[in-house]
N, C-alpha and C positions, 0 to 999 in steps of 0.2 A: 391304479388300483381300482378294483370293482367297487362301485358305490352301492350302498344299501338304502333302500327307500321304503318308508312306511306310508300307508294311506288310510284315511278313515272318512266317513260321512257322518255329520252331526246335524241336529235340529230336525225340522220337518222334512219328509221326503218330497222330492221335486222331480218332474220329468227332466231327463237329461243327465241325471247323476251317473247312470251306468255308462252313458256315452263318454262322460268325462273320465270315469274310472278306466274305461277301455283306452282312451287316448293317452292318459298318463302312463298306464301299464305298458302298452305296446311301444310307445316312444321310448320309455326308459329301457325296456328290454332290448330295443333296437340299438341302444347305446351301451349294451353289455352291463346294465345295472340289474341288481336283484331287488325285487319288490314284494312286500308282504302287505296284506290288508288286515286291519283291526276291525273286529265285529262290534256293531252296535255303538258306534261313536266313541266318546272319551271313556265310557265305561269298559269297553273292550280293551282299550289301551291300559287302563288301570288293572284289569284282571288278566292281562296278557293272553287274550283270546284272539287268535290270528289264523289266517290262511295264506298259503303261497299263491301269489297272483301269476300263475303260469299261463301258457297258451290256452289250456282248457278252460280255466276260470274266466279268461277275457273273451272267449269266443261266443258269438251269438248274443251279446248283451246290448249292442248299439241301440236297438229299437225297443228294448224292454224298459217299462216304467219302474219307478221305485229305485231301490239300491240293493245290489246283491250283497253288500256288506252289512246291511241293516243299519239302523240309526237309533239315537236316543237324544233326549234333551238334557242329559246329565252334564253338570258343569264340573270342571276339574277341581275347583276350590270349594265347591259345595256339593259333594257327592254323597247321596244317601247310602249309608253302609249300616245294615241292621236297623236299629232304632236311632241312629245318630246321623248327623250330617258333618262330613269331615273334609278337610283340605287334602286331596290325594295327588297334588301335583308332584310331590316327591316320589311317590310310588310310580307315577307315570314316567318320570325321568329314569327310574331304575329299569323299567321295561324298554325304554328307548335305548339305554346303554347296553342292556342285555342282548339286544338284536344288532348291536354295532351300527345303528342307523346313522346315516349321514344327514338325513332330512326326514321330516314327517310332513306329509301333504294332507291338509284338512279342507274338506269340501263343505261349505255351509254358508249361512246367512250372516246377518249382523252379529248375532250372539256368538256364533262360531268364530268370527273374526276376533272378537274380544277374548274369548277363551283361548284361542290359539296364541294371542299375544301374551297371555299369562304364561304359556309354556315357553315362549321365547325368553321370558325373563328368568326362567330356570336354567337357561343355557342350551335349550334345544334349537336346532336349525329347523325353521318352519316355513312352508309356503302354503298359501291358501288360494282357493278358487271360489268365486262368488256365485251362489245359487239361492234363489228364492222366487216364488211366484209373485211376491209383493213388489219386486224390483226396487227395493229400498236400501240396498247396500251402497254406501257412499263411495264416490270416486271411481265408479265404473259406469260406462254408458248404459249397460244393461246386464241383467243377471240371467243365467240360463234357467229355464223353467217358466219364465214370464210369458214368452210367446205362446207356449202350449196352453197355459191357463187362460190367456187372453182369447185364444181361439175357442176354447171350451165355453167360456163365459159369454162370448159373443153369440155362439150358436144357441145357447140357452135363451138369451134374450130374443133372438130371432123366432124361436119356437113359441115363446110366451106371447108374442104379438097376436097370433091367431086366436088363442083362447081369450085374451083380453078384449079383442075386437068382437068376438062372438057373443060374449056375455056382458059387454059394456061395463067392464070392471077396471079398477085400478089394480095393477099387478106390481107389488113391491118385491124386487128381487135383490136379495142380500148377497154381496160378493165378499171374498176375503180381502183383508186390508185393515188391520187393527189401527195402525198409525199413519198409513199413507194411502192415497187414493188412486195410484197408477192403474190398478186392475179395473176398478169400477169406472174410472174415467175413460180408459181406452175401450173397454167393452161397451160402455154406454154410448160413446160416440159412434163406434163401429156398428152397434146394433140399433141405432136410432132411438135410444131411450128419450123420453120426453122430459124427464127430470134426472139429474145426476147429483148425488150427494156424497161428498168426500170429507175426510177428517180435516183437511187443510182449510175448508170453508164451512164454518158452523152455519147451520141453516135456521131459517125462520119458518115454522110450520105453516103459518098463515100465508106466506109468500108462495110456498109450494102448493097449498090448497087453491090459491087464486089462479095460479098457472093452469091447474087442472080444470077449474071452473071456466076459464077462458076457452080452453079446448072444447068443453061441453057446449058452450054458447056458439062455438063455430061449427057445431055438428059432429065433433070428434068425441064420442062418448066412451072413450077408454084412454088409459094412460099407462105407460111403463115407467116405473121409478127404479133406477139403478142406484143402490146405496152400499157404500163400504160398511163393513161390520163396525168400524170404529168411528163412523160419522156421528156428530153430536149436534144437538140443538144449541142455539146461542146461549140459552140459560144454563144448560149443562156444562158448556165450554167455560163459561165465566166461573161457575161454581168449582169446576175441576181445577182451574188455574189458581183460584184463591186457596184451595186446599193444598195444592202443590207448593205454593209460596209459603204457606203456614208450616208445612212439613219441612221445607228446606231451612226455614228460619229456626225451627225447633232442633233440627239436626246440628245446626251450627252451635247450638247451646247444649249439645249432647243429650237431647231428649228425643230419642229416635221413635218413640211410640206416639208422640203428639201428632195429631191430624191424620194418623194412619187409618183410623176407623172411618173418618169422613171420606178419604180417598177410596177405601174399600167399598163403601156404600155407593159412591158415585160410579165406580167401575161396574157394580152390579146394575145400576141404572143404565149405564152405557151398553151393557150386554143385552138388555131388553129393549133398547131404543128402537129397533126396527119394528117390533110388535106394537110399541106405543105409537110410533109414527103412523103405521097402517090404521090403527084404531082412530086416531085423530083425523086423518084424511077422510075416512069414511064418514065421520060425524060432520066435518066441515063442507064436504062436497055432495053428500047424499048418494055417492056411488059406492057400490059394494067393493070391498077391498080384500085382496088375497096376498099372502106372503109365500115366496119361494126362496128358500135358503139353499144355495148351491153347495156350500160346505166343502168337504174333502174331495168331491168329484172333480173340483177344479185342478187339483194337483196329482191326479192319478192318470194312468194310461200311457199310451205310446207318445214319446216326445215328438214335437213337430220337426220338420226339416231344419227350420231356423235354429231351434235349440240344439239339434244334433251337430250342426255346423259350428255353433258358438262353443259348445262344450268341447268339441274336438279341437278347435283352434286354441282355446285356453289350456286344455290338457296337454297338448303337444308343446305349447309355449312353456308350460311348467317344466317339462323334461329338459328343455333348453336352458332354463334358468338353473336347474339342478346341476347340469353339466358345467355351467359357468360359475357355480358357487355363489349364486345370488340368493340370499335367504332373508327371512324376516319380512317378507313381502306378500301382497296379494296380487295375483295375475288378473289385471283389469282389462275389460274391453275398451278399446280406444279407436273409434271409427271402424275401419275394416281391419285394423291391426290390434295390438295389445301393448300393455305397458306394465311395469312392476311398480306397485305403490307400497311404500313402507307401511307396515301395519300400524305403527305408532301414529301415522298421519290420519288414519281413518277410524280407529277405534273410538267408540262413543258417539259417532256421527251417524246421521240417517239422511238418506236422499228423499226428501219430500217433494211433492208436486209444486213447482213455483206458480204463484198466482197469475203470472203473465205467460205461462206455458202455452205454446201454440195449440195444444189439444183443448185447453180451456177457452182460448180465443175462438177456435172453430166451433166449439159447442155453443157458445153464446151467439155466434153469427147465424147458426141454424135454429135459433130460438129455443135452445135447450135451457130449462130452468136449473140454476145451480144452487137454489135455495137462499140466495142473498139478494 
């Protein structure tokens, strides 16, 4: 019997999404499956907004950035509807059944994996693919989108070297990575940053300043500081952990509002930490400091060859799992191959940078300051 496949993209856009859509679509159609795409993530599934993924829809999208299906950050169990936030998983199940779907393929990061697992619990057959420029999805070697963003971020650091050198400045370049430092670490090492600050290693501002002063004394009157947007000073990290512990304790006592204000305040501090870091470094070193925030430019544009290959490999593997009836899994990269990881094994987990990772070891060996 012909199998019916649905597909959607959720969360932030990422280079390689269209390559993955194309791979899933073409491989499924090659196996005589019918495939439809839901628009704008889980919201499109809830509203039954869909398009037929025929040859015309799949043609010419391999090199295109973003996602032809559109995306959103809406969650199935917390969907804004009018002036309310409702659990719409039941409505999504109705859409799933209306189209006689045998499986729904969800492309996304850690949040999407969690939301997809919620749909598994309603009785849907689900397969997911891991995408994010942060590279923080658990139990996969790498996510598609990361390589493209890494190249963009590295090129930006390369370009900042010349202006930093010309004006004898400290250039603080903020890269994406709210909870993990893969992007800042990789781009920092590849771009020759003098300081790399990541969320996994809370930094001491004085240690960073001294590293820059040592460069000045050696006649190097400029420095590049690559910092993840989620990097924190030691003081903020301690305060944040204390607030989280207090909140967890309060929630166990059913007092969900306790400590929330403190955490919200600390998150605001964290959001402005790059500006505060640049200001302090200027005071402590006497060198003019400038900030460059790369922002969304890191996840836009044409996907790299590596990401196209990865997305195609995982997308075609997805079609094979559908044919074999393997559901409730994420198609993970495993060396040069792939593997099916049960969603229940990875939900709620995040792949952070291990403190003994070879990239960190290499950074230290070439005298890069990690802030500790």
